[in-house]
C-alpha positions as CSV (number, residue, x, y, z in Angstrom):
1,X,15.7,-40.6,-15.7
2,X,13.6,-39.0,-13.0
3,X,16.6,-38.6,-10.5
4,X,17.7,-35.4,-12.3
5,X,14.4,-33.7,-11.3
6,X,14.9,-33.9,-7.4
7,X,16.8,-31.6,-5.7
8,X,20.3,-32.0,-4.6
9,X,20.8,-33.6,-1.3
10,X,23.9,-33.9,0.8
11,X,25.9,-36.9,0.7
12,X,26.8,-39.1,3.6
13,X,29.6,-40.6,2.0
14,X,32.9,-40.0,3.3
15,X,34.8,-39.8,6.5
16,X,32.2,-38.9,9.3
17,X,34.3,-37.8,11.7
18,X,35.9,-35.6,9.3
19,X,32.9,-34.2,8.3
20,X,32.2,-33.4,12.1
21,X,35.4,-31.8,12.4
22,X,35.2,-29.5,9.8
23,X,31.5,-28.3,10.4
24,X,32.4,-25.7,12.9
25,X,35.5,-24.1,11.6
26,X,33.3,-23.8,8.5
27,X,30.6,-22.4,9.9
28,X,32.9,-20.0,11.8
29,X,34.9,-19.1,8.8
30,X,31.5,-18.5,7.0
31,X,30.6,-15.9,9.7
32,X,33.9,-14.2,9.8
33,X,36.4,-14.5,7.0
34,X,35.2,-11.9,4.6
35,X,36.0,-13.9,1.4
36,X,34.6,-17.2,2.8
37,X,31.6,-15.3,3.7
38,X,31.2,-13.9,0.3
39,X,31.2,-17.4,-1.2
40,X,28.9,-18.8,1.1
41,X,26.4,-15.9,0.4
42,X,27.1,-16.4,-3.2
43,X,25.9,-19.7,-3.0
44,X,23.1,-19.0,-1.0
45,X,21.8,-15.9,-2.9
46,X,22.9,-17.0,-6.8
47,X,23.0,-20.9,-6.5
48,X,20.0,-21.1,-4.2
49,X,21.6,-23.5,-2.1
50,X,20.2,-24.4,1.2
51,X,22.6,-23.3,4.2
52,X,23.5,-26.6,5.0
53,X,24.7,-27.1,1.5
54,X,26.3,-24.1,1.5
55,X,28.0,-24.9,5.1
56,X,29.3,-28.2,3.3
57,X,30.5,-26.6,0.3
58,X,32.5,-24.3,2.3
59,X,33.7,-27.4,4.3
60,X,35.2,-29.1,1.2
61,X,36.8,-25.8,-0.1
62,X,38.3,-25.8,3.3
63,X,39.6,-29.2,3.3
64,X,41.3,-28.5,0.1
65,X,42.4,-25.0,1.5
66,X,43.9,-27.4,4.5
67,X,45.5,-29.8,2.3
68,X,47.4,-27.1,0.1
69,X,48.5,-25.2,3.2
70,X,50.3,-28.3,4.6
71,X,51.6,-29.5,1.4
72,X,53.0,-26.3,0.6
73,X,54.0,-25.3,4.1
74,X,51.8,-21.9,3.6
75,X,49.4,-19.9,5.7
76,X,45.9,-19.5,5.3
77,X,44.9,-16.9,2.6
78,X,41.2,-16.4,2.4
79,X,41.7,-14.5,-1.1
80,X,43.4,-17.0,-2.7
81,X,41.1,-20.2,-1.6
82,X,38.1,-18.1,-1.8
83,X,38.2,-16.1,-4.8
84,X,35.1,-13.8,-5.7
85,X,33.1,-15.5,-8.3
86,X,33.6,-14.1,-12.1
87,X,30.8,-11.8,-12.8
88,X,29.5,-11.8,-16.4
89,X,29.0,-8.9,-18.5
90,X,25.3,-8.3,-19.5
C-alpha cells in the first residue's frame, strides 16, 4: 500500500499525561547524560529521525528504565539502559 511510503509520525496513542510528564526529563537527559546523549545523537544522525521523534524514542527508553528500576529496586545506570549501538565492520 501507499502508507509504507510516508514518513513516520509520532503516535498520539497512550496516556497523554504520562507523555507530558516524560518529555522534559527525556529532553534533560538527552542533554546531560552521556549515554542518553549518544543514543539521541545516533537517532538523529544515523537513523535520520526528526528531533521530536528522537526525544520520543528517549522517552520510551526512559519509561522502560523507570519500570525496571522500580521492579528491581536499583538505581539508574545510563550505561545499562542506553548502550551504544553496535558498530558494523566494513
